[in-house]
N, C-alpha and C positions, 0 to 999 in steps of 0.2 A: 243876316239874322242868325244869333248862334242858338240853337235849340239842343237839349238834353233828354236822354230818355234813362231812367233806371227800370231794371227789369229784374225783379226779385223771384227767381225759379227755385225749383226743388234741389237743385245741384249746385246752381251757381246764382251769384248776382253780378249783374253787368251794368256798366254806365257806358252809354254812348253819347259822345259830343259831335254834333253836326253844324256845318254852316250852310245855309240855304243861300244858292246863288240864282238870282232870276235875270234871264237875258231875254227880254221880248216875252214870248209865251213859254219859253223854255225853262224848266226850273231843275237845278242839280242840287243833290244832297251829298255834300263833301264831308267824309268822316274825318275829324280832326284827332279823336281819340277814343279808343274802345277798350275798357278795363274790364277784367273778368277776375271775380274771387270766389273760389270754391267752397261755398259755406255748407253746402249740403244739408239743407234744413230738413229734407224730407227723411233723413235717416232717424231724425229724432220724431217727426210728425207721423211717419207711417208706422213706426214702431211703438211710440209712447202715447200719440195722440196731442202732443203740444211740443212746443220748442222750449228746450230746457235752458238754463241760465247760462252756460258756457256759450251756446250758440246764438242766443238773445244777445249777449255782450259782443259777439263777433259780428252780429248783423248791424247793431248800433254803431259800433266802431267803423265798419265799412261805409255805412250812411254819411258819417261825419267826414270821412276821407273824400267821399264823392262830392259832398257839398263844397269842401276846399277846392277840389278840382274843377267844379262849376264856377266857382269865384273867380279862379285864376284866368279861365277861359271867357269870362264875362258872359256867361249865358243869360239869354234874356227870358227864356221860357223854358220850362221842364214839366216831364210828367213822370210820376213813378208809379208803378204798378207791381202787386204782387200775385203769383199764379197758384199753382196746385196746393203746394205744400201749405201755404197761408191760408188758403180756402178751408184746408182741412184741420187746421190747428185750433185747439179750443181756446187758445191765449193769444189768438192774433190781434184781437181788436185792443188788447191792453198794451201789446207790444207796439202796436202802430202809434198810440196815444204817445206813449213813452218816447218813441222816437222823434215824434212832431214836437213834443215838449224840449227835447234835448237839442234838436237840430233845426226845426222849423220846416222840416221837409214832410209835405203831405203824401202818404202812400195809399193808393186805392187798391183794393182786392178786386180783381176783375173775374167774371164768370168764364167757364171755359168756353162758351159760345162768343163772348166778346174777344176772347183770346184770338180765337180762329179768326175773327173778323178783322182784328188789327193786323195779324200776321198778312192777311189778304190785302191790306192797304198797300202792299209794295207793288200790286198791279202787274206782276211780271207776265201773266199770261195775255195780258192785252197788247203785249209787244210781239206775240206769236201768231202762229196760223189760226185765224178765227173760226175755221171749221172743224178744229180738233178738240178733244177733251182733255182738260189739264186738271189733275188732283194735287193740291197743295198738301203736303205732309210736314208736320213739325211734331217730333217725338222728344217730349221733354222728360223731366224726371217723375213727374207726378202724372201727366196726362199726354195723350196724343190728339192733336187737332187736325182734322180733314176738312178740306174745302174744295168742292169741285166747281169746275168752271167749264162750260160747255156753249159752243156758238157764241161766245161774247156774253154769256149769261152766267150768273151766279145761281147754281141749282142746289147745292147743298152746303151745310156748314155743321160739324159736329165734332164735339169734344167727348173722348172716351178716358175714363180713368185707368189707362194702361200708360206706365211710364218707366224709365230705367230704373229710377230709387225705388218706386213701388214694387217694381218685379224683385229686385234685390233683397228687400225686406218681406218677401213673400205675402204681399197684401193685394194681389190681382186675384179677383174671384174668377171661376170658370166661366160664369154667366157673363162677365164682363169681356172675355175673349170670345165668347159667342156673340156678344153685342158688336165687337168688332168685324168679325168674320161675316155676319148677317150684313152689315153695312157695306162691306166690300163687294159681298156677292150680288148685292142688289145693284150697286154700281156697275158691276161687270155684265149684269143683264141688260141694263139699258143703253150702256156706252161702250163703244169699241175704240181701239187704237188710243189708249189712255196714256198720256205722257205725265209723270210724277214732276212735281217741283219741289225739292226739299230744303226745308230752312231748319236754321238752329245748329247748336254746336255740334251735335252728334253726326249728322250727315255732312256737315262741313268738313269736318275731320276724316270721316270714311272717305270722302272725294278727294280729298288731299293726298290721302295715302295710297289710292288705287288709281287715279287718272295719270294718263300720259300727257306729255305737253300739248298734243292737239286735240285731246278729247274735250268736246262740248258735252256731251252726255255721260253720266254715270249709268253703266249696263248692270241689269239685275244679275247675271251669271256671276261675275267677280264679286258681288256683294254676298251672295251664298257661299262662295268659295272662302270669303274672309271669314264669316262666321263660322263656318267649319274648323278653319284653322284655329281662330281664336278661342274658342270655347274649350279647345284642349289646353291652352296654355293656362298657368297662374297669371295673377296680376302683374307680379314682377316679370315674368316672362313676357308678357304682352309689351310692358314697359321697354324692355331691352330691345326686343325684336322690332317693334314699330316705332320707337323712339317717342313714345308719348308720356303726359304727366299721369301720375297716379290717379287722381280722380277720374281723368278720362278712361284710363285703362280699366277702371271698376265698372263705368257704365255703358261702355263701348259694345259688349258683348249683348246685353239686353236691349240695346238699341238695334243692333244688327238682327236680331230675332223679331222685333216688332216690325222693321221694314220689310224683311224678307217674307212675314206674314201678309202684309199690305200687298207687296209686289204679286205673291202667289194669289191672294184671295181676289184681287182687283184686275188681274191679269196686266200689270205694268210690267214692261220690259226694259224700259230706260227713265232715267230721272235727270232733270235739269237742277244744278246746284249753284244759285246765282250768290252764294255767300250772303245770305239775309237771315234776320231772325225777327224775334218779337221786338226787339230794341230799334230794329230799322223801321217796322211799321209803326210803333209809337211815335217816332220821330216825324212820320207823313202824318199820322193821326192827329199829332200836336199842332202841325203847321196848318192843317185844314181848320182847326178850332181857332187858331191865331187869326187866320184870315176872315173868318166869320165874325169874330169880335172885333175886328178893325175895319 
């Protein structure tokens, strides 16, 4: 079975095409292709409140291209979701209608809570020590999703409007930072020995830049040091020193700030980065829906 997921975020739009291989009770989701287009819708939305004509055309063209790729791969089922930027955009509904008219692709704007739930669909924590506490962290362009898993049980899911693009456009209020801090402090009071599980493009890039060959976990200390170094560099200097693309060089410093605050307030000293994101969760979510329907 070939499935596809489209994730339209505040910084980029991603297409993930996966093949589901089932052998007995074992199910594998093999990535066939993953594509990322840095549309940066959040810069329009968080500054102006709507998606401008240029970004709208870029989004429509991206979805058209994704549709053709899905056709080539003979995708049987797909799910397309939009997150924080589209949640906030005043013209998101009309854009979604226009995309459906032009491409036939239906896009659902999902809540922050559902976003956190879908990211958790990867169930990475279930493969780890059942007695420990695991905090899923996904820092996106418009919001941060936190999901806490303790003793094999899901005990917290929360979406907070702090994201990299939102920070770059100075649209994060002090009370929103207070909300994140209070959430993390409450977690730290109730649970000890919390291991982080990071998902999304930002932490994947941070991990690839910092890890040595045999490292399973990313430690909080090096992440703090990277933030100190990077925030002193211009975007061009970050691109050159760390060999990263412009759109990632722009958002990685606010991402590091958010992660470091979560580490500090939650008492997290190490983070597992299994190279997953919302699109991976969407594939699993879609597979569960297809199974129920058949």
